[in-house]
ZADO-1210 file (C-alpha; in nm, 4 decimals, padded with zeros to 6 digits):
<atoms>
<atom x="-02.0499" y="-01.4215" z="00.3524" code="UNK" pos="1"/>
<atom x="-01.7688" y="-01.4871" z="00.5992" code="UNK" pos="2"/>
<atom x="-01.4025" y="-01.4083" z="00.5313" code="UNK" pos="3"/>
<atom x="-01.1495" y="-01.4804" z="00.8078" code="UNK" pos="4"/>
<atom x="-01.4493" y="-01.5541" z="01.0344" code="UNK" pos="5"/>
<atom x="-01.5770" y="-01.1982" z="00.9813" code="UNK" pos="6"/>
<atom x="-01.9166" y="-01.1259" z="00.8341" code="UNK" pos="7"/>
<atom x="-01.8596" y="-00.9383" z="00.5086" code="UNK" pos="8"/>
<atom x="-02.1299" y="-00.7650" z="00.3072" code="UNK" pos="9"/>
<atom x="-02.1357" y="-00.7239" z="-00.0703" code="UNK" pos="10"/>
<atom x="-02.2611" y="-00.3889" z="-00.2003" code="UNK" pos="11"/>
<atom x="-02.3675" y="-00.3400" z="-00.5622" code="UNK" pos="12"/>
<atom x="-02.4124" y="00.0024" z="-00.7213" code="UNK" pos="13"/>
<atom x="-02.5939" y="00.0341" z="-01.0528" code="UNK" pos="14"/>
<atom x="-02.6887" y="00.3001" z="-01.3045" code="UNK" pos="15"/>
<atom x="-02.9430" y="00.3136" z="-01.5892" code="UNK" pos="16"/>
<atom x="-02.6790" y="00.2096" z="-01.8454" code="UNK" pos="17"/>
<atom x="-02.6480" y="-00.1361" z="-01.6863" code="UNK" pos="18"/>
<atom x="-02.3033" y="-00.0504" z="-01.5575" code="UNK" pos="19"/>
<atom x="-02.2402" y="-00.1784" z="-01.2054" code="UNK" pos="20"/>
<atom x="-01.9765" y="-00.1656" z="-00.9328" code="UNK" pos="21"/>
<atom x="-01.9363" y="-00.4274" z="-00.6590" code="UNK" pos="22"/>
<atom x="-01.7741" y="-00.3321" z="-00.3278" code="UNK" pos="23"/>
<atom x="-01.7023" y="-00.5256" z="-00.0081" code="UNK" pos="24"/>
<atom x="-01.7208" y="-00.3562" z="00.3297" code="UNK" pos="25"/>
<atom x="-01.4013" y="-00.5510" z="00.4053" code="UNK" pos="26"/>
<atom x="-01.1349" y="-00.2947" z="00.3186" code="UNK" pos="27"/>
<atom x="-01.3773" y="-00.1074" z="00.0937" code="UNK" pos="28"/>
<atom x="-01.2579" y="-00.3484" z="-00.1758" code="UNK" pos="29"/>
<atom x="-01.3788" y="-00.2920" z="-00.5321" code="UNK" pos="30"/>
<atom x="-01.4189" y="-00.6427" z="-00.6734" code="UNK" pos="31"/>
<atom x="-01.5955" y="-00.5575" z="-01.0006" code="UNK" pos="32"/>
<atom x="-01.6524" y="-00.2623" z="-01.2322" code="UNK" pos="33"/>
<atom x="-01.8727" y="-00.3880" z="-01.5136" code="UNK" pos="34"/>
<atom x="-01.8287" y="-00.1717" z="-01.8245" code="UNK" pos="35"/>
<atom x="-01.9509" y="-00.2283" z="-02.1840" code="UNK" pos="36"/>
<atom x="-01.6994" y="-00.2811" z="-02.4634" code="UNK" pos="37"/>
<atom x="-01.7412" y="-00.1372" z="-02.8155" code="UNK" pos="38"/>
<atom x="-02.0037" y="-00.4038" z="-02.8886" code="UNK" pos="39"/>
<atom x="-02.1963" y="-00.3421" z="-02.5675" code="UNK" pos="40"/>
<atom x="-02.0672" y="-00.6512" z="-02.3852" code="UNK" pos="41"/>
<atom x="-02.0390" y="-00.5972" z="-02.0098" code="UNK" pos="42"/>
<atom x="-01.7165" y="-00.7227" z="-01.8542" code="UNK" pos="43"/>
<atom x="-01.5129" y="-00.6573" z="-01.5418" code="UNK" pos="44"/>
<atom x="-01.2377" y="-00.3945" z="-01.5895" code="UNK" pos="45"/>
<atom x="-01.0631" y="-00.4427" z="-01.2527" code="UNK" pos="46"/>
<atom x="-00.8836" y="-00.7500" z="-01.1278" code="UNK" pos="47"/>
<atom x="-01.0828" y="-00.9448" z="-00.8731" code="UNK" pos="48"/>
<atom x="-01.0387" y="-01.2845" z="-00.7109" code="UNK" pos="49"/>
<atom x="-01.2722" y="-01.5611" z="-00.8246" code="UNK" pos="50"/>
<atom x="-01.2636" y="-01.7044" z="-00.4705" code="UNK" pos="51"/>
<atom x="-01.3587" y="-01.4224" z="-00.2347" code="UNK" pos="52"/>
<atom x="-01.1790" y="-01.6000" z="00.0516" code="UNK" pos="53"/>
<atom x="-00.8556" y="-01.4797" z="-00.1099" code="UNK" pos="54"/>
<atom x="-00.9481" y="-01.1298" z="00.0084" code="UNK" pos="55"/>
<atom x="-00.8711" y="-01.2505" z="00.3597" code="UNK" pos="56"/>
<atom x="-00.5011" y="-01.2325" z="00.2711" code="UNK" pos="57"/>
<atom x="-00.5236" y="-01.0204" z="-00.0435" code="UNK" pos="58"/>
<atom x="-00.1648" y="-01.0290" z="-00.1596" code="UNK" pos="59"/>
<atom x="-00.1229" y="-00.7232" z="-00.3768" code="UNK" pos="60"/>
<atom x="-00.4021" y="-00.5196" z="-00.2086" code="UNK" pos="61"/>
<atom x="-00.6489" y="-00.5840" z="-00.4940" code="UNK" pos="62"/>
<atom x="-00.9156" y="-00.3128" z="-00.4965" code="UNK" pos="63"/>
<atom x="-00.8605" y="-00.1970" z="-00.1394" code="UNK" pos="64"/>
<atom x="-00.8824" y="00.1334" z="00.0437" code="UNK" pos="65"/>
<atom x="-00.5332" y="00.2167" z="00.1740" code="UNK" pos="66"/>
<atom x="-00.4722" y="00.4012" z="00.5030" code="UNK" pos="67"/>
<atom x="-00.3701" y="00.5590" z="00.7180" code="UNK" pos="68"/>
<atom x="-00.1043" y="00.6369" z="00.4603" code="UNK" pos="69"/>
<atom x="-00.0523" y="00.5189" z="00.1036" code="UNK" pos="70"/>
<atom x="00.2844" y="00.3980" z="-00.0148" code="UNK" pos="71"/>
<atom x="00.6004" y="00.3473" z="00.1867" code="UNK" pos="72"/>
<atom x="00.7181" y="00.5501" z="00.4845" code="UNK" pos="73"/>
<atom x="01.0963" y="00.5366" z="00.4869" code="UNK" pos="74"/>
<atom x="01.2476" y="00.3721" z="00.7948" code="UNK" pos="75"/>
<atom x="00.8991" y="00.3011" z="00.9328" code="UNK" pos="76"/>
<atom x="00.9050" y="00.6145" z="01.1464" code="UNK" pos="77"/>
<atom x="00.8318" y="00.9839" z="01.1317" code="UNK" pos="78"/>
<atom x="00.8573" y="01.2879" z="01.3569" code="UNK" pos="79"/>
<atom x="00.5734" y="01.5248" z="01.4516" code="UNK" pos="80"/>
<atom x="00.6261" y="01.8141" z="01.6937" code="UNK" pos="81"/>
<atom x="00.9503" y="01.6598" z="01.8139" code="UNK" pos="82"/>
<atom x="00.7995" y="01.3181" z="01.8860" code="UNK" pos="83"/>
<atom x="00.9196" y="01.0150" z="01.6879" code="UNK" pos="84"/>
<atom x="00.6464" y="00.7676" z="01.5981" code="UNK" pos="85"/>
<atom x="00.7532" y="00.4108" z="01.5219" code="UNK" pos="86"/>
<atom x="00.5480" y="00.2137" z="01.2705" code="UNK" pos="87"/>
<atom x="00.5372" y="-00.1557" z="01.1722" code="UNK" pos="88"/>
<atom x="00.8147" y="-00.2666" z="00.9375" code="UNK" pos="89"/>
<atom x="00.6301" y="-00.4662" z="00.6737" code="UNK" pos="90"/>
<atom x="00.8377" y="-00.3854" z="00.3644" code="UNK" pos="91"/>
<atom x="01.2201" y="-00.4052" z="00.3770" code="UNK" pos="92"/>
<atom x="01.2392" y="-00.2146" z="00.7044" code="UNK" pos="93"/>
<atom x="00.9837" y="00.0422" z="00.5877" code="UNK" pos="94"/>
<atom x="00.6104" y="00.0800" z="00.6515" code="UNK" pos="95"/>
<atom x="00.3914" y="00.0007" z="00.3512" code="UNK" pos="96"/>
<atom x="00.0270" y="00.1011" z="00.3039" code="UNK" pos="97"/>
<atom x="-00.0525" y="00.1839" z="00.6647" code="UNK" pos="98"/>
<atom x="00.1136" y="-00.1114" z="00.8334" code="UNK" pos="99"/>
<atom x="00.0310" y="-00.4726" z="00.9067" code="UNK" pos="100"/>
<atom x="-00.3346" y="-00.4115" z="00.9934" code="UNK" pos="101"/>
<atom x="-00.4189" y="-00.1090" z="00.7827" code="UNK" pos="102"/>
<atom x="-00.7540" y="00.0185" z="00.6580" code="UNK" pos="103"/>
<atom x="-00.7502" y="-00.2469" z="00.3832" code="UNK" pos="104"/>
<atom x="-00.8102" y="-00.5184" z="00.6439" code="UNK" pos="105"/>
<atom x="-01.0876" y="-00.3479" z="00.8422" code="UNK" pos="106"/>
<atom x="-01.4627" y="-00.4035" z="00.8313" code="UNK" pos="107"/>
<atom x="-01.6080" y="-00.0637" z="00.7429" code="UNK" pos="108"/>
<atom x="-01.9523" y="00.0515" z="00.8580" code="UNK" pos="109"/>
<atom x="-02.2083" y="00.0897" z="00.5770" code="UNK" pos="110"/>
<atom x="-02.4012" y="00.4170" z="00.5711" code="UNK" pos="111"/>
<atom x="-02.6342" y="00.5949" z="00.3264" code="UNK" pos="112"/>
<atom x="-02.6679" y="00.3011" z="00.0889" code="UNK" pos="113"/>
<atom x="-02.8592" y="00.3811" z="-00.2308" code="UNK" pos="114"/>
<atom x="-02.8753" y="00.2249" z="-00.5773" code="UNK" pos="115"/>
<atom x="-02.5871" y="00.4359" z="-00.7051" code="UNK" pos="116"/>
<atom x="-02.4003" y="00.5443" z="-00.3907" code="UNK" pos="117"/>
<atom x="-02.2695" y="00.4184" z="-00.0589" code="UNK" pos="118"/>
<atom x="-02.0738" y="00.5697" z="00.2278" code="UNK" pos="119"/>
<atom x="-01.8290" y="00.3559" z="00.4244" code="UNK" pos="120"/>
<atom x="-01.6984" y="00.4831" z="00.7577" code="UNK" pos="121"/>
<atom x="-01.4240" y="00.3813" z="00.9973" code="UNK" pos="122"/>
<atom x="-01.2807" y="00.4959" z="01.3305" code="UNK" pos="123"/>
<atom x="-00.9073" y="00.4400" z="01.3770" code="UNK" pos="124"/>
<atom x="-00.8085" y="00.4729" z="01.7455" code="UNK" pos="125"/>
<atom x="-00.5172" y="00.6780" z="01.8734" code="UNK" pos="126"/>
<atom x="-00.1951" y="00.4758" z="01.8408" code="UNK" pos="127"/>
<atom x="-00.3271" y="00.2235" z="01.5900" code="UNK" pos="128"/>
<atom x="-00.0329" y="00.0876" z="01.3858" code="UNK" pos="129"/>
<atom x="00.1783" y="00.3508" z="01.5607" code="UNK" pos="130"/>
<atom x="-00.0047" y="00.6576" z="01.4256" code="UNK" pos="131"/>
<atom x="-00.1165" y="00.9324" z="01.6646" code="UNK" pos="132"/>
<atom x="-00.4710" y="01.0632" z="01.6963" code="UNK" pos="133"/>
<atom x="-00.8187" y="00.9129" z="01.6802" code="UNK" pos="134"/>
<atom x="-00.9169" y="00.9446" z="01.3153" code="UNK" pos="135"/>
<atom x="-01.2696" y="00.9304" z="01.1730" code="UNK" pos="136"/>
<atom x="-01.2781" y="00.8515" z="00.8010" code="UNK" pos="137"/>
<atom x="-01.5620" y="00.8317" z="00.5494" code="UNK" pos="138"/>
<atom x="-01.5368" y="00.7192" z="00.1874" code="UNK" pos="139"/>
<atom x="-01.8216" y="00.7780" z="-00.0584" code="UNK" pos="140"/>
<atom x="-01.8485" y="00.5677" z="-00.3750" code="UNK" pos="141"/>
<atom x="-02.0873" y="00.7107" z="-00.6360" code="UNK" pos="142"/>
<atom x="-02.1698" y="00.5575" z="-00.9739" code="UNK" pos="143"/>
<atom x="-02.3097" y="00.8302" z="-01.2009" code="UNK" pos="144"/>
<atom x="-02.5231" y="00.8046" z="-01.5139" code="UNK" pos="145"/>
<atom x="-02.2271" y="00.9159" z="-01.7283" code="UNK" pos="146"/>
<atom x="-02.0517" y="00.5881" z="-01.6330" code="UNK" pos="147"/>
<atom x="-01.8122" y="00.7525" z="-01.3910" code="UNK" pos="148"/>
<atom x="-01.7172" y="00.6186" z="-01.0497" code="UNK" pos="149"/>
<atom x="-01.6205" y="00.8841" z="-00.7970" code="UNK" pos="150"/>
<atom x="-01.4454" y="00.8120" z="-00.4681" code="UNK" pos="151"/>
<atom x="-01.4569" y="01.0934" z="-00.2113" code="UNK" pos="152"/>
<atom x="-01.2434" y="01.0688" z="00.1018" code="UNK" pos="153"/>
<atom x="-01.3083" y="01.2757" z="00.4162" code="UNK" pos="154"/>
<atom x="-01.1458" y="01.2579" z="00.7583" code="UNK" pos="155"/>
<atom x="-01.0974" y="01.4303" z="01.0918" code="UNK" pos="156"/>
<atom x="-00.8514" y="01.3771" z="01.3770" code="UNK" pos="157"/>
<atom x="-00.8341" y="01.4850" z="01.7408" code="UNK" pos="158"/>
<atom x="-00.4533" y="01.5119" z="01.7277" code="UNK" pos="159"/>
<atom x="-00.2021" y="01.6056" z="01.4600" code="UNK" pos="160"/>
<atom x="-00.1355" y="01.2958" z="01.2504" code="UNK" pos="161"/>
<atom x="-00.0719" y="01.1670" z="00.8994" code="UNK" pos="162"/>
<atom x="-00.3473" y="01.0770" z="00.6549" code="UNK" pos="163"/>
<atom x="-00.3027" y="00.9929" z="00.2862" code="UNK" pos="164"/>
<atom x="-00.5774" y="00.7703" z="00.1456" code="UNK" pos="165"/>
<atom x="-00.6104" y="00.5991" z="-00.1907" code="UNK" pos="166"/>
<atom x="-00.7766" y="00.3117" z="-00.3707" code="UNK" pos="167"/>
<atom x="-00.5610" y="00.0247" z="-00.4977" code="UNK" pos="168"/>
<atom x="-00.7690" y="-00.1156" z="-00.7855" code="UNK" pos="169"/>
<atom x="-00.5905" y="-00.2876" z="-01.0727" code="UNK" pos="170"/>
<atom x="-00.7431" y="-00.1803" z="-01.4034" code="UNK" pos="171"/>
<atom x="-00.7522" y="-00.3899" z="-01.7202" code="UNK" pos="172"/>
<atom x="-00.9735" y="-00.2621" z="-02.0012" code="UNK" pos="173"/>
<atom x="-00.9578" y="-00.5841" z="-02.2034" code="UNK" pos="174"/>
<atom x="-01.2404" y="-00.7124" z="-01.9818" code="UNK" pos="175"/>
<atom x="-01.2246" y="-01.0087" z="-01.7422" code="UNK" pos="176"/>
<atom x="-00.8427" y="-00.9926" z="-01.7655" code="UNK" pos="177"/>
<atom x="-00.8385" y="-01.1651" z="-02.1043" code="UNK" pos="178"/>
<atom x="-00.4993" y="-01.0089" z="-02.1827" code="UNK" pos="179"/>
<atom x="-00.2343" y="-00.8187" z="-01.9904" code="UNK" pos="180"/>
<atom x="-00.2158" y="-00.4365" z="-02.0055" code="UNK" pos="181"/>
<atom x="00.1089" y="-00.3988" z="-02.2011" code="UNK" pos="182"/>
<atom x="-00.0751" y="-00.3004" z="-02.5204" code="UNK" pos="183"/>
<atom x="-00.3026" y="-00.0517" z="-02.3445" code="UNK" pos="184"/>
<atom x="-00.2124" y="00.3067" z="-02.4365" code="UNK" pos="185"/>
<atom x="-00.1498" y="00.5508" z="-02.1521" code="UNK" pos="186"/>
<atom x="-00.1331" y="00.9301" z="-02.1386" code="UNK" pos="187"/>
<atom x="-00.0278" y="01.1201" z="-01.8238" code="UNK" pos="188"/>
<atom x="-00.0222" y="01.4887" z="-01.7458" code="UNK" pos="189"/>
<atom x="00.3079" y="01.4634" z="-01.5602" code="UNK" pos="190"/>
<atom x="00.6534" y="01.6093" z="-01.6175" code="UNK" pos="191"/>
<atom x="00.8155" y="01.4948" z="-01.2926" code="UNK" pos="192"/>
<atom x="00.8621" y="01.1653" z="-01.1084" code="UNK" pos="193"/>
<atom x="00.9729" y="01.1229" z="-00.7463" code="UNK" pos="194"/>
<atom x="01.3077" y="00.9424" z="-00.7403" code="UNK" pos="195"/>
<atom x="01.3256" y="00.6280" z="-00.5261" code="UNK" pos="196"/>
<atom x="01.6142" y="00.4494" z="-00.3559" code="UNK" pos="197"/>
<atom x="01.6867" y="00.0762" z="-00.3717" code="UNK" pos="198"/>
<atom x="01.3666" y="00.0091" z="-00.1719" code="UNK" pos="199"/>
<atom x="01.1618" y="00.2626" z="-00.3739" code="UNK" pos="200"/>
<atom x="01.1621" y="00.5102" z="-00.0849" code="UNK" pos="201"/>
<atom x="01.1463" y="00.8702" z="-00.2136" code="UNK" pos="202"/>
<atom x="01.4837" y="01.0408" z="-00.1818" code="UNK" pos="203"/>
<atom x="01.3481" y="01.3934" z="-00.2123" code="UNK" pos="204"/>
<atom x="01.4913" y="01.4302" z="-00.5622" code="UNK" pos="205"/>
<atom x="01.2756" y="01.4620" z="-00.8725" code="UNK" pos="206"/>
<atom x="01.3294" y="01.3150" z="-01.2196" code="UNK" pos="207"/>
<atom x="01.2373" y="01.5186" z="-01.5266" code="UNK" pos="208"/>
<atom x="01.0644" y="01.2922" z="-01.7793" code="UNK" pos="209"/>
<atom x="01.2634" y="01.4662" z="-02.0543" code="UNK" pos="210"/>
<atom x="01.5705" y="01.2934" z="-01.9107" code="UNK" pos="211"/>
<atom x="01.4233" y="00.9414" z="-01.8758" code="UNK" pos="212"/>
<atom x="01.2070" y="00.8393" z="-02.1693" code="UNK" pos="213"/>
<atom x="01.0536" y="00.5464" z="-01.9792" code="UNK" pos="214"/>
<atom x="00.8694" y="00.7950" z="-01.7556" code="UNK" pos="215"/>
<atom x="00.7389" y="01.0122" z="-02.0382" code="UNK" pos="216"/>
<atom x="00.3695" y="00.9483" z="-02.1089" code="UNK" pos="217"/>
<atom x="00.2781" y="01.3037" z="-02.2073" code="UNK" pos="218"/>
<atom x="00.1707" y="01.1679" z="-02.5440" code="UNK" pos="219"/>
<atom x="-00.0065" y="00.8301" z="-02.5805" code="UNK" pos="220"/>
<atom x="00.2302" y="00.5377" z="-02.5402" code="UNK" pos="221"/>
<atom x="00.1844" y="00.1663" z="-02.4884" code="UNK" pos="222"/>
<atom x="00.2445" y="00.0696" z="-02.1272" code="UNK" pos="223"/>
<atom x="00.4800" y="-00.2077" z="-02.2344" code="UNK" pos="224"/>
<atom x="00.6972" y="00.0059" z="-02.4631" code="UNK" pos="225"/>
<atom x="00.9630" y="00.0922" z="-02.2024" code="UNK" pos="226"/>
<atom x="00.8668" y="-00.1364" z="-01.9144" code="UNK" pos="227"/>
<atom x="01.1969" y="-00.3289" z="-01.9387" code="UNK" pos="228"/>
<atom x="01.4071" y="-00.0111" z="-01.9447" code="UNK" pos="229"/>
<atom x="01.7018" y="-00.0217" z="-01.6968" code="UNK" pos="230"/>
<atom x="01.5549" y="00.2859" z="-01.5238" code="UNK" pos="231"/>
<atom x="01.2711" y="00.0618" z="-01.4001" code="UNK" pos="232"/>
<atom x="01.4832" y="-00.2379" z="-01.3021" code="UNK" pos="233"/>
<atom x="01.4691" y="-00.1858" z="-00.9236" code="UNK" pos="234"/>
<atom x="01.0895" y="-00.1882" z="-00.9313" code="UNK" pos="235"/>
<atom x="01.0688" y="-00.4652" z="-01.1951" code="UNK" pos="236"/>
<atom x="00.8391" y="-00.2323" z="-01.3879" code="UNK" pos="237"/>
<atom x="00.6457" y="00.0792" z="-01.2942" code="UNK" pos="238"/>
<atom x="00.6018" y="00.1492" z="-00.9230" code="UNK" pos="239"/>
<atom x="00.6645" y="00.5237" z="-00.9171" code="UNK" pos="240"/>
<atom x="00.4977" y="00.8426" z="-00.7929" code="UNK" pos="241"/>
<atom x="00.4217" y="01.0749" z="-01.0845" code="UNK" pos="242"/>
<atom x="00.3637" y="01.4388" z="-00.9904" code="UNK" pos="243"/>
<atom x="00.0571" y="01.5690" z="-01.1709" code="UNK" pos="244"/>
<atom x="00.0518" y="01.9029" z="-01.3465" code="UNK" pos="245"/>
<atom x="-00.0714" y="02.1670" z="-01.1056" code="UNK" pos="246"/>
<atom x="-00.4299" y="02.2859" z="-01.1177" code="UNK" pos="247"/>
<atom x="-00.6969" y="02.4245" z="-00.8901" code="UNK" pos="248"/>
<atom x="-00.9441" y="02.1710" z="-00.7556" code="UNK" pos="249"/>
<atom x="-01.0104" y="01.8682" z="-00.9727" code="UNK" pos="250"/>
<atom x="-00.7305" y="01.7962" z="-01.2206" code="UNK" pos="251"/>
<atom x="-00.9178" y="01.6859" z="-01.5328" code="UNK" pos="252"/>
<atom x="-00.8054" y="01.3973" z="-01.7543" code="UNK" pos="253"/>
<atom x="-00.4710" y="01.3651" z="-01.5765" code="UNK" pos="254"/>
<atom x="-00.4713" y="00.9952" z="-01.6681" code="UNK" pos="255"/>
<atom x="-00.6135" y="00.8569" z="-01.9928" code="UNK" pos="256"/>
<atom x="-00.5942" y="00.4865" z="-02.0815" code="UNK" pos="257"/>
<atom x="-00.7377" y="00.3074" z="-02.3844" code="UNK" pos="258"/>
<atom x="-00.7621" y="-00.0500" z="-02.5098" code="UNK" pos="259"/>
<atom x="-00.7995" y="-00.0760" z="-02.8856" code="UNK" pos="260"/>
<atom x="-00.9119" y="-00.4403" z="-02.8779" code="UNK" pos="261"/>
<atom x="-01.2103" y="-00.3792" z="-02.6479" code="UNK" pos="262"/>
<atom x="-01.2703" y="-00.0192" z="-02.7512" code="UNK" pos="263"/>
<atom x="-01.2809" y="00.0886" z="-02.3869" code="UNK" pos="264"/>
<atom x="-01.1401" y="00.4145" z="-02.2528" code="UNK" pos="265"/>
<atom x="-01.0828" y="00.5269" z="-01.8938" code="UNK" pos="266"/>
<atom x="-00.9898" y="00.8747" z="-01.7733" code="UNK" pos="267"/>
<atom x="-00.9046" y="00.9844" z="-01.4215" code="UNK" pos="268"/>
<atom x="-00.9665" y="01.3198" z="-01.2529" code="UNK" pos="269"/>
<atom x="-00.8351" y="01.3885" z="-00.9028" code="UNK" pos="270"/>
<atom x="-00.7751" y="01.6580" z="-00.6443" code="UNK" pos="271"/>
<atom x="-00.4547" y="01.4837" z="-00.5328" code="UNK" pos="272"/>
<atom x="-00.1121" y="01.6094" z="-00.6385" code="UNK" pos="273"/>
<atom x="00.0345" y="01.2739" z="-00.7449" code="UNK" pos="274"/>
<atom x="-00.0479" y="00.9287" z="-00.8712" code="UNK" pos="275"/>
<atom x="00.1560" y="00.6163" z="-00.8008" code="UNK" pos="276"/>
<atom x="00.1498" y="00.3929" z="-01.1063" code="UNK" pos="277"/>
<atom x="00.2057" y="00.0232" z="-01.0417" code="UNK" pos="278"/>
<atom x="00.2062" y="-00.2427" z="-01.3127" code="UNK" pos="279"/>
<atom x="00.1389" y="-00.5525" z="-01.0977" code="UNK" pos="280"/>
<atom x="00.5036" y="-00.6516" z="-01.1110" code="UNK" pos="281"/>
<atom x="00.4779" y="-00.9464" z="-00.8700" code="UNK" pos="282"/>
<atom x="00.2019" y="-01.1990" z="-00.9530" code="UNK" pos="283"/>
<atom x="00.0526" y="-01.4372" z="-00.6988" code="UNK" pos="284"/>
<atom x="-00.1024" y="-01.6813" z="-00.9526" code="UNK" pos="285"/>
<atom x="-00.4413" y="-01.6800" z="-00.7770" code="UNK" pos="286"/>
<atom x="-00.7426" y="-01.7346" z="-01.0019" code="UNK" pos="287"/>
<atom x="-00.9147" y="-01.4142" z="-01.1123" code="UNK" pos="288"/>
<atom x="-01.2713" y="-01.3430" z="-01.2172" code="UNK" pos="289"/>
<atom x="-01.2758" y="-01.4570" z="-01.5785" code="UNK" pos="290"/>
<atom x="-01.0749" y="-01.7724" z="-01.5095" code="UNK" pos="291"/>
<atom x="-00.7149" y="-01.6654" z="-01.5699" code="UNK" pos="292"/>
<atom x="-00.4518" y="-01.6637" z="-01.2950" code="UNK" pos="293"/>
<atom x="-00.3010" y="-01.3362" z="-01.1711" code="UNK" pos="294"/>
<atom x="00.0245" y="-01.2904" z="-01.3619" code="UNK" pos="295"/>
<atom x="00.2665" y="-00.9995" z="-01.3966" code="UNK" pos="296"/>
<atom x="00.1312" y="-00.7021" z="-01.5968" code="UNK" pos="297"/>
<atom x="-00.2283" y="-00.8232" z="-01.5720" code="UNK" pos="298"/>
<atom x="-00.3382" y="-00.4907" z="-01.4251" code="UNK" pos="299"/>
<atom x="-00.2257" y="-00.1354" z="-01.3630" code="UNK" pos="300"/>
<atom x="-00.2953" y="00.0730" z="-01.0524" code="UNK" pos="301"/>
<atom x="-00.3491" y="00.4480" z="-01.0530" code="UNK" pos="302"/>
<atom x="-00.3111" y="00.5268" z="-00.6828" code="UNK" pos="303"/>
<atom x="-00.4082" y="00.8942" z="-00.6651" code="UNK" pos="304"/>
<atom x="-00.2582" y="01.0388" z="-00.3455" code="UNK" pos="305"/>
<atom x="-00.0150" y="01.2897" z="-00.2020" code="UNK" pos="306"/>
<atom x="00.3523" y="01.1997" z="-00.2447" code="UNK" pos="307"/>
<atom x="00.4629" y="00.9096" z="-00.0209" code="UNK" pos="308"/>
<atom x="00.6899" y="00.9961" z="00.2732" code="UNK" pos="309"/>
<atom x="01.0550" y="00.9190" z="00.2102" code="UNK" pos="310"/>
<atom x="01.3996" y="00.9708" z="00.3546" code="UNK" pos="311"/>
<atom x="01.4328" y="01.2260" z="00.6336" code="UNK" pos="312"/>
<atom x="01.0547" y="01.2763" z="00.6345" code="UNK" pos="313"/>
<atom x="01.0586" y="01.4284" z="00.2854" code="UNK" pos="314"/>
<atom x="00.7057" y="01.4965" z="00.1534" code="UNK" pos="315"/>
<atom x="00.5676" y="01.4569" z="00.5084" code="UNK" pos="316"/>
<atom x="00.4042" y="01.8005" z="00.5056" code="UNK" pos="317"/>
<atom x="00.1694" y="01.6841" z="00.2278" code="UNK" pos="318"/>
<atom x="00.0179" y="01.4177" z="00.4575" code="UNK" pos="319"/>
<atom x="-00.0149" y="01.6106" z="00.7843" code="UNK" pos="320"/>
<atom x="-00.3706" y="01.6504" z="00.9149" code="UNK" pos="321"/>
<atom x="-00.4355" y="01.8787" z="01.2147" code="UNK" pos="322"/>
<atom x="-00.7255" y="01.8636" z="01.4577" code="UNK" pos="323"/>
<atom x="-00.8799" y="02.1841" z="01.3193" code="UNK" pos="324"/>
<atom x="-00.8682" y="02.0629" z="00.9576" code="UNK" pos="325"/>
<atom x="-01.0840" y="01.8350" z="00.7462" code="UNK" pos="326"/>
<atom x="-00.9308" y="01.5882" z="00.5040" code="UNK" pos="327"/>
<atom x="-01.1148" y="01.6048" z="00.1721" code="UNK" pos="328"/>
<atom x="-01.0095" y="01.4566" z="-00.1622" code="UNK" pos="329"/>
<atom x="-01.1883" y="01.3131" z="-00.4640" code="UNK" pos="330"/>
<atom x="-01.0833" y="01.0844" z="-00.7484" code="UNK" pos="331"/>
<atom x="-01.3101" y="01.0093" z="-01.0437" code="UNK" pos="332"/>
<atom x="-01.2702" y="00.7249" z="-01.2938" code="UNK" pos="333"/>
<atom x="-01.4703" y="00.7828" z="-01.6134" code="UNK" pos="334"/>
<atom x="-01.5461" y="00.4984" z="-01.8556" code="UNK" pos="335"/>
<atom x="-01.6481" y="00.5277" z="-02.2206" code="UNK" pos="336"/>
<atom x="-01.5741" y="00.3833" z="-02.5641" code="UNK" pos="337"/>
<atom x="-01.3042" y="00.5096" z="-02.7977" code="UNK" pos="338"/>
</atoms>
């Protein structure tokens, strides 16, 4: 298959429960996660374009790997060892999701392909999109027999740089995007949210969820309950970094989402310290797998990552990778029935 005149391969992972995951080596895009509902019917629980040519533009970053850095870098620049690095301004004067030609737009090399696992690798040259250092990145997707999909990110650099990788899948447990996600119930192990300015750039301040009810998901709550709260007006919904409760290694069940209608449940474990939650606030009306067009609130992203870099390089230390270090993080999405 060709997209933007590039040869793109489709990879399908399967397990013995008939669950499957489809991935493109273009941007490491997850196009399908086929999961049974309470009656055993397999349907797609991520948003994917019906016409795969739409992935050539991919407004909204559906299903992609994001790099070199997730989220927005305030002012599209940062300083390392006294040197200021200028990045592309692709979002209100800031740098979003690694720049204009980030990892989401690259053809990744396919390695170690098996029925239930694949490794994608990429080399990002020194200076690409303004970032220093030649960076070697590998991402392993593994579909286990317990119906979990794990994504493991590793990376090395020959020069101090920034690296903060995530996956940008939009989840919808109704199956084939039959409904929006406003009636899905969400639980988060998070007491703090990173405050954003008028362009959603972190200010360095934190918001206690006890003070803003819209951010409080410590007990199960419908996603749509507070989505029109004035506290979310600048983002037109949720587009906020939630700081996860601290824990050693893998933080278990830090996100739990359920859909009563389909009977599906998804939990997320991650080694990252934060998760950016985004409720697909700006639709592009492209046709999705299942036949409906992509409208607002049709999906929700759980972008597990370190905190995005904001004003005055705040949170930068969480994304610094040195030449003598190895980048290593894992996020696991587990699927079951309620």
